[in-house]
Backbone as CSV, one residue per row, in Angstrom:
resi,resn,N_x,N_y,N_z,CA_x,CA_y,CA_z,C_x,C_y,C_z
1,MET,83.738,112.309,71.408,84.021,112.685,72.986,85.339,112.060,73.572
2,ASN,86.497,112.969,73.557,87.780,111.477,73.709,88.237,112.835,74.985
3,LYS,88.189,113.724,75.234,89.162,114.321,76.411,88.220,114.129,77.630
4,VAL,88.723,113.688,78.827,87.749,113.161,80.038,88.623,113.562,80.926
5,GLY,88.191,114.308,82.189,88.807,114.551,83.262,88.271,114.219,84.642
6,VAL,88.938,113.411,85.716,88.421,113.137,86.330,88.859,113.766,87.704
7,ILE,87.722,114.454,88.369,88.212,115.050,89.413,87.905,114.161,90.808
8,GLY,89.086,113.976,91.820,88.673,113.201,92.825,89.189,111.797,92.577
9,LEU,90.334,111.729,93.321,91.175,110.028,93.059,91.649,108.965,94.182
10,GLY,90.038,109.090,94.948,89.984,107.665,96.363,90.273,106.582,94.930
11,MET,89.930,105.681,95.887,89.546,104.389,95.495,89.021,104.260,94.126
12,LEU,87.763,104.847,94.147,86.988,104.686,92.879,87.649,105.294,91.745
13,GLY,87.772,107.047,92.081,88.362,107.358,91.260,89.149,107.334,90.659
14,ASN,90.442,106.721,91.073,91.843,106.172,90.487,91.557,105.241,89.506
15,ALA,90.320,104.213,89.634,90.250,103.446,89.135,89.570,103.400,87.908
16,VAL,88.637,104.505,87.683,87.253,105.104,86.579,88.803,105.580,85.828
17,ALA,89.572,106.519,86.576,90.565,107.516,85.442,91.397,106.266,84.300
18,GLU,92.251,105.148,85.549,92.749,104.433,84.829,92.408,103.493,83.898
19,HIS,91.231,102.767,83.975,90.528,102.156,83.058,90.037,103.196,81.709
20,LEU,89.696,104.438,81.921,89.380,105.408,80.423,90.717,105.486,79.790
21,PHE,91.586,105.506,80.753,93.182,106.087,80.233,93.758,105.162,79.102
22,ASP,93.388,103.438,80.119,93.535,102.311,79.247,92.759,102.004,78.110
23,SER,91.715,102.405,78.211,90.467,102.485,76.682,90.933,103.137,75.932
24,GLY,91.804,103.911,75.658,91.910,105.404,74.716,92.103,106.753,74.783
25,PHE,91.029,106.816,75.895,90.737,108.436,76.307,91.886,108.957,76.676
26,GLN,91.577,110.173,76.501,92.524,111.605,77.052,92.078,111.887,78.296
27,VAL,92.804,111.258,79.280,92.395,111.731,80.725,93.185,112.142,80.997
28,SER,92.918,113.406,82.106,93.456,114.434,82.686,92.939,114.168,84.264
29,ALA,93.310,114.783,85.096,93.070,114.194,86.549,93.698,115.434,87.481
30,TYR,92.686,115.697,88.626,93.300,116.195,89.798,92.856,115.879,91.193
31,ASN,93.469,115.722,92.279,93.090,115.380,93.271,93.874,116.436,94.021
32,ARG,92.865,117.187,95.482,93.270,117.868,95.798,95.143,117.785,96.834
33,THR,94.818,116.295,97.369,95.850,115.492,98.239,96.829,114.926,96.785
34,LYS,98.026,115.898,96.548,98.785,115.221,95.521,99.260,113.651,95.420
35,GLU,99.368,113.550,96.756,100.062,111.869,96.546,99.138,110.725,95.822
36,LYS,97.701,111.089,96.115,97.045,110.247,95.485,97.164,110.601,93.664
37,THR,97.738,111.248,93.344,97.587,111.457,91.882,99.223,110.557,91.317
38,VAL,99.892,110.018,92.095,101.180,109.718,91.529,100.842,108.244,90.657
39,ASN,100.059,107.130,90.996,99.924,106.379,90.202,99.400,106.611,88.856
40,LEU,98.969,107.403,88.683,97.993,108.159,87.605,99.375,108.445,86.644
41,LYS,99.715,109.407,87.392,100.835,110.001,86.674,102.108,109.248,86.296
42,ASN,102.715,108.001,86.869,103.415,106.716,86.316,102.698,106.560,84.988
43,LYS,101.599,106.155,84.885,100.853,105.539,83.891,100.805,106.687,82.836
44,GLY,100.699,108.314,82.955,101.052,108.493,81.668,99.766,110.024,81.797
45,VAL,99.205,109.655,82.886,97.640,110.627,82.706,98.493,112.036,83.232
46,LYS,97.575,112.968,82.468,97.852,114.480,82.426,97.231,115.140,83.582
47,ILE,98.269,115.236,84.710,97.510,115.552,85.989,97.731,117.339,86.108
48,PHE,96.697,117.984,86.223,96.418,119.599,86.746,96.384,120.095,88.202
49,THR,96.777,120.779,88.166,96.746,121.727,89.541,95.201,122.363,90.379
50,SER,94.690,122.124,89.431,93.135,122.798,89.497,92.015,122.459,88.669
51,PRO,90.666,122.259,89.248,89.743,121.920,88.576,89.175,123.154,87.487
52,LYS,89.851,123.766,87.805,89.870,124.837,86.347,90.578,124.500,85.291
53,ASP,91.708,123.921,85.504,92.441,123.588,84.375,92.070,121.937,83.555
54,ILE,91.430,121.313,84.910,90.833,120.070,84.219,89.786,120.756,82.852
55,ALA,88.638,121.280,83.658,87.747,121.938,82.947,87.782,122.519,81.481
56,ILE,89.060,123.245,81.289,89.865,124.022,79.885,90.221,122.897,78.816
57,ASN,90.758,121.444,80.086,91.308,120.682,78.892,89.981,119.599,78.529
58,SER,88.832,119.640,79.122,88.009,118.498,79.105,86.617,118.367,78.372
59,GLU,86.352,117.760,77.717,84.765,117.649,77.307,83.823,117.225,78.368
60,LEU,84.382,116.404,79.018,83.925,115.900,80.067,84.356,115.961,81.313
61,VAL,84.169,116.697,82.767,84.732,116.363,83.676,83.541,115.154,84.843
62,ILE,84.186,114.487,85.132,83.628,113.297,86.122,84.067,113.717,87.746
63,ILE,83.601,114.345,88.321,83.576,114.218,89.776,83.310,113.584,90.587
64,ILE,84.207,112.961,91.348,84.155,111.468,92.588,85.011,111.814,93.552
65,VAL,83.894,112.689,94.528,84.544,113.234,96.063,83.730,112.776,96.807
66,LYS,83.627,113.354,98.026,83.105,112.812,99.458,81.873,112.867,99.584
67,ASP,81.381,114.748,99.548,80.340,115.111,99.517,79.723,116.017,98.915
68,ALA,78.426,116.711,99.222,77.689,117.474,98.595,78.706,119.004,98.510
69,LYS,79.553,118.776,99.752,80.069,120.189,99.994,81.509,120.268,99.237
70,ALA,81.843,119.287,99.113,83.405,118.874,98.318,82.870,119.418,96.778
71,VAL,81.924,118.849,96.226,81.071,119.000,94.896,81.085,120.340,94.416
72,LYS,80.872,121.452,95.545,80.102,122.678,95.509,81.690,123.405,95.613
73,GLU,82.487,122.796,96.194,83.477,123.871,96.357,84.887,123.442,94.911
74,ILE,85.041,122.407,94.405,85.770,122.029,93.312,84.899,122.656,92.102
75,SER,83.413,123.127,92.723,82.429,123.414,91.586,82.868,124.767,90.805
76,PHE,82.803,125.542,92.339,82.210,126.723,92.315,83.300,127.590,93.129
77,GLY,84.493,127.194,93.677,85.325,127.966,94.777,86.182,128.498,93.452
78,LYS,87.316,129.044,94.264,88.397,129.744,93.560,89.186,128.597,92.868
79,ASN,89.010,129.015,91.329,89.667,128.045,90.486,88.762,126.897,90.318
80,GLY,87.881,126.620,90.264,86.634,125.695,89.919,86.360,125.620,88.566
81,ILE,85.484,124.652,88.475,85.120,124.027,87.095,84.470,125.336,86.092
82,ILE,83.642,125.857,86.971,82.768,126.952,86.266,84.012,128.211,85.690
83,GLU,85.096,128.076,86.179,86.409,129.267,85.474,86.892,128.597,84.688
84,GLY,86.832,127.680,84.081,87.309,126.588,82.981,86.115,126.526,82.053
85,LYS,84.593,126.643,82.045,84.144,126.717,81.312,84.069,127.227,79.730
86,HIS,83.687,126.252,79.109,83.764,126.520,77.442,82.361,125.546,76.921
87,LYS,82.168,125.695,75.496,80.859,125.574,75.076,80.251,124.022,74.825
88,LYS,81.951,123.235,74.701,81.441,121.624,74.899,81.504,120.965,76.109
89,LEU,81.736,121.988,77.172,81.823,120.834,78.475,80.771,120.819,79.585
90,ILE,80.812,119.324,79.732,79.655,118.587,80.508,80.139,118.143,81.901
91,VAL,79.466,118.115,82.772,79.850,117.959,84.131,79.221,116.726,84.401
92,ALA,79.739,115.638,84.941,79.225,114.646,85.623,79.199,114.018,86.920
93,ASP,78.613,114.197,87.821,79.128,114.078,89.311,78.782,112.498,89.648
94,MET,79.866,111.666,89.902,79.461,110.096,90.292,79.634,110.142,91.744
95,SER,79.811,111.084,92.693,79.556,111.252,93.919,78.244,110.626,94.496
96,THR,78.120,110.332,95.912,76.658,109.927,96.723,76.303,111.352,97.509
97,ILE,75.402,111.852,96.996,74.804,113.150,97.493,73.562,113.000,97.437
98,ASP,73.305,114.109,98.961,71.849,114.244,98.575,70.757,114.931,97.475
99,PRO,69.853,114.484,97.353,69.176,114.289,96.040,68.632,115.984,96.048
100,THR,68.338,116.306,96.653,68.064,117.807,96.645,69.277,118.755,96.383
101,GLU,70.462,118.747,97.205,71.733,119.218,96.958,72.128,119.019,95.588
102,SER,72.093,117.968,94.783,72.588,117.132,93.554,71.209,118.268,92.695
103,LYS,70.104,118.914,92.728,69.374,119.705,91.944,69.749,120.753,91.958
104,ASN,69.964,121.545,93.310,70.705,122.789,93.928,72.114,123.068,93.097
105,ILE,72.626,121.831,92.458,74.366,122.169,92.306,73.607,122.315,90.220
106,SER,73.221,121.600,90.026,72.873,121.065,88.961,72.522,122.897,88.507
107,LYS,71.193,123.284,89.241,70.657,124.340,88.855,71.978,125.733,88.540
108,GLN,72.928,125.416,89.357,74.313,126.356,89.675,74.939,126.297,88.314
109,PHE,74.869,125.008,87.863,75.769,124.878,86.767,74.775,125.341,85.726
110,GLN,73.566,124.938,85.292,73.000,125.530,84.285,72.927,127.344,84.256
111,ASP,72.850,128.162,85.576,73.164,129.521,85.597,74.241,129.894,85.261
112,ASN,75.547,128.811,84.900,76.789,129.414,84.421,76.606,128.556,82.788
113,ASP,75.597,128.024,82.430,75.556,127.555,81.132,76.560,126.555,81.020
114,ILE,76.508,125.287,81.758,77.417,124.360,81.775,75.904,122.919,82.003
115,TYR,75.649,122.059,81.328,75.195,121.004,81.967,75.996,120.088,82.690
116,LYS,74.918,119.741,83.516,75.636,118.710,84.484,74.566,117.772,84.672
117,LEU,75.028,115.934,84.816,74.232,115.222,85.087,74.975,114.266,86.259
118,ASP,73.587,113.634,86.687,74.311,112.918,88.052,74.461,111.510,87.120
119,ILE,75.617,110.832,87.915,75.572,109.318,87.539,76.518,108.186,88.257
120,PRO,75.851,108.470,89.529,76.300,107.595,90.842,76.186,106.162,90.137
121,VAL,77.055,105.106,90.587,77.254,104.092,90.449,76.994,102.753,91.570
122,MET,77.158,101.743,91.002,77.184,100.607,92.058,78.345,99.560,91.364
123,GLY,79.181,99.152,92.560,80.456,98.623,92.401,81.441,99.176,92.516
124,GLY,82.460,98.605,93.712,83.721,99.331,93.993,84.871,99.603,92.764
125,PRO,86.302,99.507,93.547,87.043,100.085,92.274,87.884,98.910,91.552
126,ASN,87.522,97.487,92.111,88.053,96.378,91.695,86.744,95.964,90.467
127,VAL,85.923,96.523,90.834,84.887,96.744,89.374,85.138,97.688,88.520
128,ALA,85.229,98.733,88.876,85.676,99.832,87.862,86.764,99.774,87.193
129,ILE,87.707,99.210,87.663,88.954,98.676,86.585,89.049,98.021,85.424
130,SER,87.990,97.198,85.458,87.279,96.502,84.318,85.936,97.020,83.399
131,GLY,85.377,97.824,83.824,84.546,98.496,83.220,83.269,97.969,83.489
132,ASN,83.081,97.466,84.664,81.853,96.459,84.927,81.026,97.297,85.818
133,LEU,81.035,98.678,85.954,80.101,99.327,87.094,78.969,98.918,86.621
134,VAL,77.995,99.093,87.151,76.420,99.576,87.096,76.352,100.943,87.307
135,MET,75.723,101.804,86.394,75.197,103.506,86.207,73.923,103.727,86.386
136,MET,73.690,104.690,87.174,72.377,105.389,87.015,72.332,106.455,86.839
137,VAL,71.874,107.232,85.961,72.315,108.558,85.081,71.021,109.311,85.148
138,SER,70.885,110.740,85.448,69.698,111.097,85.113,69.807,113.266,84.875
139,GLY,69.532,113.495,84.417,69.598,114.933,84.091,69.384,115.424,82.323
140,ASP,70.202,115.986,81.838,69.826,116.450,80.688,70.132,115.350,79.518
141,LYS,68.976,114.900,78.925,69.218,113.596,77.756,70.292,113.582,76.786
142,ASN,70.234,114.582,75.827,70.891,115.358,75.089,72.334,115.025,75.702
143,SER,72.476,115.605,76.814,74.092,115.650,77.432,74.284,114.211,77.325
144,TYR,73.604,113.407,77.983,73.560,112.037,78.373,74.038,111.242,76.962
145,GLU,73.574,111.375,76.105,73.599,111.110,74.483,75.101,111.104,73.976
146,ASN,75.749,112.482,74.641,76.939,113.132,73.971,77.900,112.508,74.993
147,CYS,77.569,111.818,76.151,78.675,111.123,77.116,78.213,109.771,76.906
148,LYS,77.523,109.084,76.428,77.297,107.721,76.507,78.539,107.199,75.787
149,SER,79.148,107.504,74.941,80.434,106.526,74.548,81.530,106.460,75.664
150,VAL,81.326,107.014,76.707,82.226,107.309,77.895,81.620,106.373,78.845
151,PHE,80.390,106.307,78.855,79.759,106.226,80.276,79.784,104.602,79.637
152,GLU,80.080,103.877,78.598,79.702,102.222,78.342,81.368,101.778,78.370
153,LYS,81.849,102.542,78.994,83.425,101.879,79.115,83.360,101.804,80.474
154,ILE,83.035,103.075,81.322,82.628,102.425,82.600,81.919,101.661,83.319
155,ALA,80.841,101.291,82.323,79.555,100.551,82.955,79.443,99.379,81.977
156,ASN,78.772,98.305,82.432,77.824,97.651,81.361,76.829,97.194,81.586
157,LYS,76.237,98.337,82.401,74.957,98.378,82.590,74.751,99.877,82.898
158,ILE,73.364,100.505,82.026,73.397,101.870,82.402,71.877,102.227,82.511
159,PHE,71.249,102.666,83.309,69.824,103.322,83.407,69.994,104.792,83.665
160,PHE,68.864,104.937,82.626,68.671,106.485,82.250,67.351,106.510,82.808
161,LEU,67.235,107.618,84.487,66.642,107.704,85.305,65.453,109.132,84.951
162,GLY,65.990,110.029,84.079,65.073,111.210,84.103,65.949,112.447,84.693
163,GLY,64.935,113.194,84.980,65.680,114.991,85.337,66.535,114.575,86.794
164,GLU,66.780,116.097,86.685,68.200,115.863,88.063,67.802,115.300,89.669
165,GLY,68.417,114.943,90.229,68.228,114.230,91.347,67.690,112.829,91.205
166,VAL,67.338,112.685,90.543,66.862,110.574,90.299,67.619,109.825,91.240
167,ALA,68.674,109.924,90.092,70.057,108.824,90.197,70.835,108.943,91.536
168,HIS,70.476,109.989,91.890,71.228,110.196,93.417,69.996,109.801,94.707
169,SER,68.409,109.695,94.524,67.724,109.043,95.169,67.815,107.533,94.872
170,VAL,68.194,106.842,93.607,68.013,105.570,93.853,69.242,104.861,94.413
171,LYS,70.187,105.630,94.377,71.994,105.431,94.573,71.506,105.529,96.305
172,LEU,70.794,106.039,96.924,70.773,105.999,98.374,70.149,104.982,98.467
173,ALA,68.878,104.668,97.997,68.393,103.271,98.107,69.046,102.004,97.959
174,MET,69.845,102.409,96.959,70.479,100.917,96.756,71.809,100.719,97.704
175,ASN,72.370,101.868,98.540,73.215,101.730,99.561,72.397,101.187,100.832
176,LEU,71.230,101.610,100.755,70.504,101.046,101.691,70.770,100.101,101.975
177,GLN,70.279,99.224,100.818,70.195,98.131,100.904,71.660,97.185,101.086
178,ILE,72.905,97.337,100.755,73.784,96.682,101.193,74.330,97.267,102.734
179,THR,73.415,98.168,103.184,73.824,98.701,104.631,73.400,97.720,105.592
180,MET,71.800,97.301,105.208,71.201,96.216,105.696,71.746,94.973,105.262
181,LEU,72.086,94.172,104.149,72.345,93.143,104.036,73.720,92.857,104.895
182,ALA,75.056,93.841,104.734,76.082,93.540,105.855,75.881,93.598,107.202
183,LEU,74.528,94.125,107.674,74.053,93.734,109.099,73.562,92.949,109.733
184,ALA,72.813,92.003,108.416,72.211,90.822,108.598,72.836,89.584,108.128
185,LEU,73.953,90.021,107.688,74.644,89.153,107.255,75.803,88.771,108.943
186,SER,76.483,90.160,109.246,76.951,90.050,110.681,76.126,88.978,111.843
187,GLU,75.156,89.784,111.821,74.481,88.823,112.930,74.046,87.630,112.531
188,GLY,73.872,86.912,111.591,73.571,85.879,111.546,74.921,84.913,111.338
189,ILE,75.906,85.345,111.148,77.252,85.168,111.270,77.624,84.617,112.691
190,THR,77.369,85.727,113.762,77.692,86.017,114.856,76.685,84.774,115.580
191,LEU,75.443,85.047,115.365,74.492,83.763,116.059,75.131,82.622,115.876
192,LEU,75.589,82.042,114.944,75.763,80.802,114.423,77.523,80.269,115.168
193,LYS,78.012,81.270,115.255,79.442,81.371,116.173,79.327,80.991,117.310
194,LYS,78.385,81.443,118.042,78.017,81.889,119.553,77.355,80.396,119.508
195,SER,76.769,80.183,119.011,76.206,78.632,118.898,77.078,77.315,118.869
196,ASN,77.969,77.480,118.289,79.203,76.636,117.757,78.873,75.881,116.507
197,VAL,78.379,76.563,115.574,77.905,76.242,114.439,78.782,76.700,113.284
198,ASP,79.398,75.918,112.523,80.201,76.486,111.679,79.199,77.648,110.345
199,PRO,79.481,78.355,110.567,78.554,79.993,109.591,78.695,79.641,108.146
200,LYS,79.795,79.238,107.665,80.002,78.403,106.390,79.052,77.435,105.853
201,ILE,78.220,76.741,106.891,77.233,76.051,106.345,75.824,76.855,106.212
202,PHE,75.967,77.650,107.080,74.905,79.183,106.868,74.856,79.675,105.602
203,LEU,76.021,79.790,105.076,76.446,80.684,103.811,75.540,79.463,102.617
204,GLU,76.293,78.278,102.874,75.686,77.153,101.726,74.344,77.147,101.679
205,ILE,73.383,77.499,102.634,72.038,77.329,102.561,71.388,78.210,102.127
206,LEU,71.798,79.596,102.905,71.568,80.803,102.331,71.792,80.904,100.947
207,ASN,72.880,80.529,100.081,73.076,80.619,98.568,72.632,79.559,97.804
208,SER,71.747,78.538,98.390,70.859,77.867,97.694,69.833,78.169,97.583
209,THR,69.147,79.242,98.198,68.156,79.725,97.976,68.044,81.578,97.363
210,TYR,66.721,81.532,97.221,66.470,82.920,96.571,66.641,84.008,97.236
211,PHE,67.609,83.783,98.711,67.585,85.086,99.652,69.189,85.333,99.327
212,LYS,69.632,84.598,97.970,71.499,84.756,98.233,71.596,86.278,97.530
213,THR,72.736,86.613,97.854,72.875,87.961,97.148,74.780,87.912,96.790
214,GLY,74.704,89.111,96.221,76.175,89.005,95.914,77.179,88.883,96.860
215,MET,77.036,89.347,97.811,77.144,89.752,99.079,77.742,88.250,99.958
216,SER,76.663,87.353,100.058,76.336,86.153,100.723,77.296,85.114,100.074
217,GLU,77.756,85.924,98.946,78.475,84.700,97.882,79.725,84.736,97.743
218,LYS,80.236,86.125,98.288,81.180,86.361,97.890,82.152,87.300,99.489
219,LYS,81.418,88.335,99.587,82.195,88.989,100.807,81.973,88.379,102.328
220,ALA,80.628,87.480,102.676,80.513,87.021,103.781,81.318,86.180,103.760
221,TYR,82.319,85.563,103.324,83.266,84.112,103.217,84.320,84.781,104.251
222,LYS,84.513,86.315,103.462,85.769,87.324,104.121,85.577,87.630,105.537
223,MET,84.266,88.137,105.814,83.474,88.489,107.141,83.998,87.227,108.053
224,ILE,83.733,86.305,107.383,83.892,84.935,108.562,85.158,84.877,109.014
225,GLU,86.322,85.501,107.875,87.606,84.855,108.048,88.458,86.524,108.390
226,GLY,87.581,87.079,108.456,88.225,88.696,109.295,88.796,89.504,108.375
227,ASN,88.537,88.895,106.915,89.333,89.617,105.856,88.735,91.319,105.546
228,TYR,88.848,92.249,105.602,88.298,93.497,105.823,89.052,94.160,104.158
229,ASP,89.562,93.727,103.807,90.573,94.958,102.658,89.096,95.878,101.859
230,ALA,89.615,97.228,102.373,88.383,97.853,102.079,88.522,98.134,100.347
231,THR,87.062,98.062,99.814,86.446,98.347,98.585,85.894,99.601,98.745
232,PHE,85.404,99.636,100.110,84.451,100.777,100.123,84.710,100.912,101.461
233,THR,85.016,102.268,102.353,85.429,101.925,104.184,83.970,102.144,104.737
234,LEU,84.300,101.558,105.802,82.770,101.380,106.585,82.381,103.072,107.007
235,ALA,83.525,103.937,107.269,83.331,105.274,107.466,82.767,106.047,106.124
236,ASN,82.684,105.960,104.933,82.446,106.022,104.049,80.798,105.754,103.639
237,LEU,80.625,104.410,104.587,79.216,104.216,104.126,78.855,104.488,105.145
238,LYS,78.869,104.823,106.387,78.433,105.955,107.412,78.047,107.003,106.975
239,LYS,78.651,108.007,106.103,78.635,109.475,105.418,77.297,109.066,104.737
240,ASP,77.143,108.221,104.039,76.319,107.953,103.077,74.521,107.712,103.351
241,ILE,75.198,106.948,104.700,73.446,106.488,105.819,72.842,107.641,106.460
242,SER,74.165,108.858,106.610,73.779,110.054,107.238,72.943,111.045,106.221
243,THR,73.549,110.383,105.082,72.883,110.999,103.956,71.605,110.902,103.745
244,MET,70.993,109.337,103.983,69.762,108.572,103.805,68.925,109.002,104.669
245,THR,69.630,109.515,105.949,68.571,109.784,107.077,68.094,111.303,106.940
246,ASN,69.050,112.250,106.510,68.369,113.513,105.892,67.705,113.627,105.264
247,THR,68.145,112.731,103.826,67.104,112.754,102.875,65.319,112.611,103.373
248,ALA,65.489,111.529,104.308,64.392,110.840,104.695,63.251,112.039,105.665
249,LYS,64.398,113.023,106.288,63.678,113.800,107.092,63.325,115.134,106.072
250,SER,63.741,115.081,105.150,63.436,116.301,103.975,61.980,115.986,103.262
251,LEU,62.218,114.350,103.365,61.064,113.722,102.772,59.870,113.742,103.602
252,GLY,59.782,114.042,104.737,58.695,113.633,106.238,58.605,112.596,106.260
253,ILE,59.413,111.510,106.085,59.119,110.294,106.031,60.083,109.636,107.128
254,GLU,59.780,108.345,107.432,60.571,107.836,108.656,60.908,106.341,107.976
255,LEU,62.260,106.179,108.279,62.888,105.037,108.154,63.866,104.815,109.021
256,PRO,62.658,103.733,110.189,63.420,103.568,111.280,64.621,102.118,111.410
257,MET,64.866,101.508,110.413,65.800,100.618,110.659,66.676,101.463,109.939
258,ILE,67.187,101.989,108.986,68.666,102.937,108.873,68.618,103.776,109.581
259,SER,67.556,104.403,110.433,68.236,105.459,111.689,69.064,104.632,112.505
260,LYS,67.952,103.375,113.087,69.006,102.357,113.839,70.500,102.025,113.030
261,ALA,70.733,101.913,112.323,71.917,101.236,111.490,73.036,102.203,111.256
262,GLU,72.447,103.879,111.669,73.218,104.665,111.454,73.984,104.647,112.760
263,GLN,73.134,104.772,113.520,73.849,104.178,115.119,74.757,103.585,115.535
264,VAL,74.588,102.603,114.931,75.439,101.488,114.758,76.670,102.047,114.213
265,TYR,76.469,102.261,112.888,77.850,102.408,112.229,78.624,103.526,112.734
266,GLU,78.012,104.489,113.543,78.415,105.596,114.097,78.985,104.684,115.172
267,ASN,78.668,104.177,116.258,79.696,103.116,117.197,80.854,102.534,116.488
268,ALA,80.523,102.346,115.664,81.937,101.703,115.162,83.038,101.932,114.484
269,ILE,82.603,103.358,113.912,83.475,104.149,113.900,84.331,104.888,115.068
270,ASN,83.588,104.977,115.802,83.642,105.156,117.411,85.074,104.377,117.742
271,ALA,84.656,103.435,117.988,85.427,102.297,118.107,86.995,101.664,117.088
272,GLY,87.181,102.901,116.421,88.367,102.531,115.643,88.322,101.861,114.192
273,LEU,87.084,101.492,113.910,86.710,100.611,112.571,86.381,101.206,111.360
274,GLY,86.390,102.476,110.948,85.746,103.073,110.256,86.972,102.921,109.425
275,ASP,88.319,102.813,108.709,88.932,102.761,107.739,88.922,101.328,107.305
276,ILE,88.568,100.369,107.785,88.208,98.547,107.222,87.177,98.913,106.361
277,ASP,86.711,97.977,105.711,85.524,97.541,104.966,84.410,97.627,105.271
278,TYR,83.368,98.210,104.643,81.792,98.089,105.467,81.590,97.246,105.825
279,THR,82.069,95.961,105.258,81.556,94.367,106.161,82.431,94.407,107.064
280,GLY,83.246,95.121,107.600,84.115,95.126,108.951,82.892,95.528,109.805
281,ILE,81.591,95.531,109.642,80.848,96.175,110.977,80.357,95.036,111.808
282,ILE,80.815,93.706,110.921,80.920,92.423,111.681,81.700,92.772,113.036
283,GLU,82.666,93.133,113.090,83.848,93.244,113.998,83.424,94.175,115.287
284,TYR,82.474,95.222,115.105,81.848,95.447,115.937,80.402,95.120,116.760
285,ILE,79.875,94.063,116.278,79.056,93.195,116.331,79.704,92.124,117.414
286,LYS,80.412,91.466,117.011,81.852,90.675,117.782,81.981,91.297,119.049
287,ASN,82.118,92.422,118.656,83.268,93.135,119.944,82.183,93.350,121.152
288,ILE,80.999,94.034,120.859,79.936,94.235,121.815,79.620,93.162,122.363
289,ASN,79.309,91.812,122.075,78.924,90.349,122.682,80.369,90.218,123.564
290,GLU,81.594,89.782,123.043,82.475,89.480,123.831,83.354,90.411,125.341
291,THR,82.204,91.574,125.200,82.651,92.584,126.575,81.132,92.103,127.265
292,LYS,80.404,90.815,126.796,79.314,90.978,127.885,79.865,89.379,128.563
């Protein structure tokens, strides 16, 4: 498999497409907003004007868009992927969406004789550019095997998890973790600053224990400094949090902490913080305390 199309050229999509191109794959790309295609076009990536054209010219189409609505639009809408179907075509969705929606989308692809895989990942564009993402895969096993050579360039660890929708369930659980970690670090740092204690001492001690995380070892120091260069925006995490709470409702379960987190992140967006990195939630915690 050599011909790979990427649909959706946000920060992650750009990085994935660029890395695959640099790895020797024949990459084509599409984005609804043409301005986001400039970087890849300048590198020599073929830019097409519709998902249909991407499908016609690809063996594997990777979708990396905002939500299930966008996935369905580019897949089944006018000039969508299914209009460019052919025998060799496989579709892989890297978007973070509701598992039930993922199953429904997979069925619609199957009804059009196209196999679709779920391939959500952990790691941002700074990790994707070097092919070191962690990938969760679910769907047809034979299709996975056919695409494995591509996926192994995108990710340094791949977990095949079974049938449709499973990978998206795990992805939501993973993003639930980073939501809580960002809030816990924000409140811990804020507590220490208000106590006139250097929060870096807190991080040094935390990172000496098994409670340490990649976030506490890296991004937490940027949080102290007020550096929120976005690898994954606060608004995008809020979107995923809402997907978590909606999924919980559909499963008939209560997840009380993520429901509270949803409101905190919503308030932060309303305060104008949506475009900064998700760890910028510390700014919201700081701001509500400064007004008291």
